[in-house]
N, C-alpha and C positions, 0 to 999 in steps of 0.2 A: 259909286256905291262900292258897297262895301264887300272882299270876295270870304267869303264866309267857307271855312275847311272841320268838313265832317270828324269829328272825335272819334280815332279807333278804340278800343280797349286791348290792353294791350293781354291781361289775363284776363280767367275764366273762375275766377274764386268758385262761385256754385260747380262749374264740370270738376274740379280738382277736388272739392272736397266728398264730390258724391265716388269721384275715383278710390277715394281714403278711404272713404265707406267701405268698397266696397273688397277694398283689399283688407282693410283691419276683420273685417268680418271673416273674408275667408282663411288669416291668419286664426283670428282667432279658432276657431271651428281646428283647425290643424293641432293648434295645441290641443285643447279637447279630446279632440282623439287619440290625442297622441297617449294626454293621459292622463285619457282610461285603459287606452290600450296598456300601459305601466302600473295604473289599477289593476287590472286584472289577470297581468301576468303575478306581478307580486300575491294574487289572492291565488294564482296556479300555488304557484310555490311554496305559498305559507296554510293555503288551508286545505288546498285539494291536496296537494303528495307530502304533507307537511311529515308522514309516517314515512316514505321510502326514503326520503333527504336524513328525515333522521338517526334512519335507520343507518344510513349511509356512514351519519357523525361520528357515530354509537361504537361505528363500524372503526376507523379510525383516532374513534380516543378510546374507545374502553376493548375489551381483551379479556377472553376472559378464562385465569389460568383456574387448571386440577390442580386439589393441594394433595401430596401422596399421603395417605395414613401409616400414623408409629408404626413400626414390626413389634406384634407379642413377642413379650422378653421370656424366656426359660431358664427353670429354676430346677435345684435339683429338690426332691423330698424334702430337704429341712430347709429352704426358702434360698438359700445359695444359689449365689448368681450364676447361670451357663453362658450366656448368650445376652449380653444386653445393646444396645441404640448411643453412641460415640458420635458429638458435635464432629465432624471436618468442613474442612473447604477445597472445590475442588476449579480447576478453571474449565469452562465447558466450552463449545464454539456452536454459532450457529452458523451454517455453512452458508443457510436462503442469504443471509449477509453479510456476508463475505467478498470479496469483487476479485482478490489475487488467494486461496490458499496455500502456495507455494510464502508467499512473501509477506503472511499473518508467520506465519507460524516460524521465517528465521527474525524474526521483531519476539516475536514471545523467546526463541532460541536467544538469543541475546542476552535478556536480562534471567531465564531461569533457565537451571541446569533440565535439557530433554534430553531424554535419548536415543538412538534409532528406533530402537522396540515396543517403547511409545510412540511414536509419533510413525510409526507401519500401523500397530494396532488401531490409532486417531483414521487411519488413511482408511485401513480398510474398513470400519466402521461405518464412518461413512460411505461410500459406497454402497454398504449396504445395506441404510438407510433410505428410507424409499421417501419417509415428509423430510425435506429436506430444510423444515423451517426449525426440527428439535434437534436440541442442547448436542451435543454429545463430548464427551468428555476427553479434555489433551492431557489433563495430571488431573491425578487423585491424589488425594490430602498432601496440599500441598503446608510447605517448613510455616513456619510464621515469619521468616525476611521473604519465605519467594513472593504470601499475600503484601505482607506490602505492600512489595517490587513488583507487582503484577495494577496493586490500585495506586501505589503514583501513578506509571506508564497506563494507564486503559481509558482514558480518553483518547489514547493512537492507533492504542488496538480495538478495534472498530468488528463489533461478528463475538469476540470474546468476552463471558463472561464471568466472574468470581463467584459458587455458589454455598450456601450454608448448608448442607443436608448433615441428614443423621445414617450414621454407619454405621453395618453388627458391628462386632468388637468377640470375640470368644475371647475370658482373660484366661481361661485352662488352659488355651489351647490343645496343641495334641496329646491331652491325656482325654477329649472327649469328641475330638472328632469321628472316631468312625460313629460311637453313636446319633452325636447332633446334624456329622455334616456340615455343610457349613452354606450362605448367599453367596452372590456371584453376577455379574450385571449381565440382564438383557440380553438374551443374544437372535440372531435373526430364529435358531429353531423353535425358540421361548414364542417368538414375538407370531412364531407362524402357528403354534400347539395352543394359540392363551387365544388369537380370531376363529380358530377354530372352538374351540371352546364357547368364544362366547364371552370371552371376560378382560378383550384388551381393553377395553374403555372402561374398565375396574382398576385396571393397572397405568390406566395417565398420568403422568409425573413421576414416573416409580422407575428403578433404574435394578431397582436387584429383585432378585427369583432366589426360594431355596433351589438348592441344585442335591444335595445328597440329604444322605439321612432323617431327620424328625424336619429340617428347616422343612423340606423338600412334604414332604411325604404330609406333615399340619400343614400347609403352605395355604390352601383356605384359612385356614383360619388366626393363623399368623400375618397375615396382608393385611387384614382389617377394608373396610371402607372409602373410595377415592372420595376426594370434598372438593366444591369448585372456589374460584370466587372472582370479583369482577372489581378489575384496576383501570384507573381511566393514567393511560401512560405518555408520553413526553412527543413531542416531532422524530427522537428515536428510537420511539419504540415503548422507553424503558421504565418502566411504573413510579406514580411519581404521588397516588393514595389509595387507595385499597375502597370501594364504592357497594360493595357488601362480600358475604359469606356464607357458604354454604360447609359446615365445615364437615374434616371425618371422620368418619367408624375407623377409632383404632384394633392395630391385629389384639385377640383376647393372649391370654398369657397365658406359657402351657409350666403345669408344673410334676414333674420323672419324675417319674418310680426312681432316678441313681443318687445314691449315697456318692456325692464325689469324692467321699475320702476315703472310702470300697474301691472307691475306683482307682485312685492316688494307690494307696497300697495294691490293686494288683499288676501296674503298672510297673510299681516299687519289685516285686515276689517277680520278672518276671526280667527286668535285673535288661541288658541286652540281647536278650536271646527271645529268637523267631514265636511267634504263638499266639493263643487268646487267652482269655480268661472271661465266663461265664457263670452268674452270679445271680437267682432267684429267690423270691420271692417266692415261697413251698406253697403258701395261701394259697393265692391268685398269681404265681404266675409272673408277676413283677418282676421287672429287672433290673439288679439292686446293681448292678457292676457287668457292662461291656465294654473289651480293650477290647485293641489288640493290638498287639506287639512288630515291629515298627511302626512308629504314626504319624502323623507330617503336623504343621499348623496350618490351621483351615485360613488364620486372619492376613498368611500367605493368595488368597481367593480373593477375598475379599473386594481385594482394591485393584484384582486382577493380576496374576502371577506373570511374572517374567518370564521367557523365554529358556531361560536360563533353569531360572530356581526349577522348569518341573522339568524339562533337558533331568537334570540330576535326578528331578524323584520318578520318573520312566528309567533310569539307565542302575536305580538304584536296585543290586540285584534281590534283595530282604523283600522286595518290593511291597512298602511302607504302603502306600495306594489300594492296596486289597485288604477289605476287609474280614480279618483271617475271624473273626468270631461265627460270619454269616453268608461267607464265602472261601473259607476255608475248608478246601473235601479232603475230611486225612479217612483213613483206614480205623474204625477204630475200637478194631484188636477185643482185646480180653474183657473190657469195658461193656460188648454184652454180650458174656456169658450171662450173667444173672437175667437176661428176657427170653435164654436160650433156651436157660435153665425150665420157666416159667410155660414155656409152652408144651418141653415135654413134661410139667406135670398137666396139662393141661390135657393133652391128649391122651394120659391113662401112660404116658413109655416109660416114666419111673416113679419113684416115690421114696419118700426119703431111707426105704429098708434096701434100696438098688444101689451095687455099689457094680465100681469097672473095673477088672485089672489095666496098672499102667503099666507097661513095660520099659519105655521111654518113647514109647512109636508106637503108629496105630498104621496094620498094611488091611489095605479092601483083599478081601478074601480071594486069591485070583492073577494081581498085580501086585510085582517084585517092588513096588514106588513104600516106602515108608516116608509116611509124616508123623517126624518129632516134634517129642514135644521137649517144653522150654529150658525143661530138666534131663538131661542125660541119662538117667539111670529112674527114672517114674518112682512114680507120686502111689505107688503099687495099690492096695482095693481103694475105691475113689466112692464117695457116694456126692449127691447135689450140693452138700453141703463142704465137704472138703474139697471139693469141684472149684465151689466159690474162693473158699480161702484160699485155696495154693495159688486154683487159679492154671485151674489141670489141660491139659488143649486135647492127649487122648481122650479123657470123659468126651468133650465136646463133640469132637472127628464123628465118635461114638454115636455119641445123640444126634447130631445134621444129618445122616447118612439115618438114622431111624427116622427123624421127620422129616422128611424131604423138603427139598425148591420151594414148593408151592405151598407146602403149609408153616418154613420161617417166614417169604415173603412178606403173607400174608397178612402171617401176625403183628406181623416187623413195623408194619402201614398205618398199625392201628397205634400205633404209639406216635407216629409221625415218619419215621425215616422213609428215605427216598420223597419224601413231599415238604411240600414248603411252610413253616412252621404258626404262621400269622401275624409273624411277626411287624411292627409298624413303620418297617424301611423301604423299600425298593428294594437296595443291596442284598439281593439272597441269592441265594441258589437252592434245589429242592438236593443235588449230591445225588446220589445215586442207590437205591437199593434195588436192586438184581432180580431177574426172575427168570423163565427160561424165558417168553416174548421176550424181555426186555434185548437179553444175548443176538437171539437170531437175529431182531435187529438192527443190535448194531453190525455184530457181529459177519451176522448168516450164519450163525453152528449151530449145531445144539450144545442144551446144557450137559454134562461128564458127570459124574456121581467129586470127582475129583476138586469139583468148581465148588458141588458142596461142602465139602469135609471141610475148606480155608473160611465159603461163610461162618462153617461152628464158632468159630476163632476170632473174627470177624474183622477176617482180610478177602484176600481174592478181590472182586469184583466191587464189594460194598465199601461203598464209603460215607460219612456223616461232615457234621458242620457242629462245633462247636455245641452251637445252642443245640442242635439236634438232642445231641447229646445230654446235657442239661433238661428239655424238653423229655425224651424218654422216659431219666430217670428218674423227673415226675410226677411222674403217672404213671410211674412202678410204686414210689415214696406215700404219695397219694390214693394208692387200689383201687385205681382207674381210672380216676378223674382228672379230666383231661384238658388244661386252661392252654390257651393260646398264652405265650409271652407277652409284654406291651409294655415299651419304654410308660407311657405316659399315663399318669395318674389322677392326674384332672386341669381341667382345664378353666381359670381365672377371667371374669370382668368386670366391667363397673359394677352389676349386678351379683356376681359374688363368686363364688367357686363351686365350678361344678365334676362329681369325684367322677371319674370315669370307670360303668362297672367292668367282673373279668368279662372275659372271653370264653367258655366255653364249649368245646365240640363235643361228640356222641359217646363218650364211659364208653372202655374198656376192661370187658363183662370177661368174670369166670367162673366153670361150672360148681367152680369149688373153693369157697375165698380163704380156707384156710390158706392154699399158694401161696396168694400174697405173703404173706407173712413167713411161711421158708422161706423167701428167699429174700425175704428184709432180713430174717435173721443173720442166713448164711452170711450177708452183702456189714453186717455188725460182727462179724465173726471175725472179717478181713480187718477191721482194722484193734476188733478187741483180744485178741486170741496170737497170744504170742509166734504160730505160726501163718496167721494172717501176713499177704502180699502185702498191706498199707500198715502195719501194726507198730510197728517200728515210727515211723512217719506220725502215727498220731497216739504219741504213749498221753502218760499220763494226764490225758482231757478230762474235763472236768462234768462234759457232758457226752454220750449217747449217739457216736455219732455210725457212721454204715457206709462203706462203698467199695466200689472197685479201681485196682489197678486196670492201668495198660501198655502194653508196649507193638508200637505197630513196628511194622517192619516195610522200611521203603522198596526195600531191591529186592531182587529172588536170590535166595540162595540156592546152590547148587548140591545136588544128595553129601557129592561126597566134602566140604566145604563148611569151614565152619566160621561162623558170625566173629568179627576182627575187630570193634569200631579202630580202631590206631593206622587197618590197612586199608582202609578205603575212605573216601572224601565227605568230606562232611558233611556235605548233603543227601550223601547215601545209608544216613546211620541211620537206627529207631526215632523215632519218635514218641515222646512221654505222653502217657495221659494218665486223670483219672477223673470218675467220675462221686458224688456222694452227695447223702443226703444228713441230716441235725435239727432236731432228738430222734430218736427209731420211733419212738412209738407216736408222738405227733409234731412230725415236721416243719419246720422255720424256714430254713432256709437251703437250697441246692446249691450244688459247686460242680458245673468243670471244668476243668485242664485240659489244653493240649500246649505243650514246649514240642518243636520242632528239632529234632537229631541233634540231642543232646541221650538218650535211651532211654533207661530202664522208669517204667512208669510209678516204683515205690521210693524209688530214692528219688524223681527229682518235677514231678508231679501231687504225691501226696501232701509233699510240705508245705506245697504252695494253696494246696487245699487247706489243711492245713489252718492257716496263716490266715485265710478268708474268715475259715468256722468261726474260729478266736475271734478274730475281728466282732465279728458281731455279736456273741452270747456277751460280750465286753461291754458292747456296746449300746445294744435296742435292747435289754431288756429294762432298763430301766429308763431311755430315748425314743419309744414308740412315741413318729408325730401321731 
């Protein structure tokens, strides 16, 4: 019998197939879940969070840069440019992008010349700067060689950039400094002021700001409105293309009343003497010339003046930084005798027939002190005409005592003495028109009759600026009409030229208008009569001028002493003054001249005033702008 063995199956294909199917299903499910998760995440990033991540990406790729406006230009009345914008290159450093600032400075120092002052100023500016991502200028006004060398090595100078900009330039240099002023780098104080005034945003990208003169006074007009541009940058933050731009609005141009040729004549006339000259258009007190000597080159400040140069200006005994036309405080001396005489007529204390005996001195009754006349032997009998024509001191000693200080002070204030003139620069002093209250407040002392006597001849406590003198004479020449002196004649923009109207103050009213003419005739005699103190300087002029000389004492002379210029230091010698206008009948021009420590006004100041008037009548009659 056959023994058959039962066959045993080695593999269960059915079971394996079922197992594989289950595992495949699980794997497919996992894959599907993962794919779904991926798709969901992609949707989240690309759709839900698109705006957020796009903004972040743009922030890394796109930068918004301010575009500084071009500063307005400044012209004289005949269109000659006084302040312009010149291109130049500077080396700027962004502190935030520099790991080792000292190392970078050493690297740059090996390539171009850096002074210790420039490095010190740079570090000071970096420390003062609140926002470290803003560039700070290391060296301004790079030479062509510096620019070329730095450009070749710039890839090694992380955080340093060569920037092309426009910088202010004053082609007439020291000739216009005290009128135009200058612009210079925005410092921390400027930045704080801009912040307080809510103007800091408008100065993004601007490096300079007006510091003095017209540049400062009309800063808001000259500066313009900042613009912006979106630029795409590379991974080093450097712009590679401009995406969009909102252009800046350039500042408006200024047309001044100044005549640069007359300004040059004023400088030439003063030479190396210290002094000031003011020339006004008598019709509206537009300032034709405003020159203070000595002066200085404002371009030094534009690129950052060195400590050495600045110290030289500070140590200069002639004080070139002072604007003598508006900040110089001088005793007006005899130049104010016409005004005192006018007040005497107005108060009916004198008439054209009133005469005063001048023996060469004046005494207050019961007081031994003698107040001397400049003419030792006196003028004899003097009326108002001779008192002005020959500049008789005794006549005005007597008149001042009769008027009293209160009336003098109140009346002179109407002509602008002791007050700011309203000129369109900030560098101005009101000088001093004294009064009883002023003296008591200043010295805690009462007012004495001797004080009034000194005031009668423009000495004592009374001080005036040359611009005040010119304005006061203008009021007299125009018989009471009082205009504020202005440098600005018109503004100019893309829309056209806009003239600036004259600004007037309350006029000086006379009870008898004929009094104006009496004084003007006396002033005409000063230059036209042989005995007039200004006659020699104005001999043979072809126009009718009027004026008044002045010689101001700088120090007191004792009763028993005689003034001798040769025996005293130069700085204590008399100042020379002259004020005048022409033509007498219908004035076109007003001039005030002050020259320090040279002597008599008739000898030194009057000839200068005539040169200014001659220039005017030779050039303006046919060339009115």
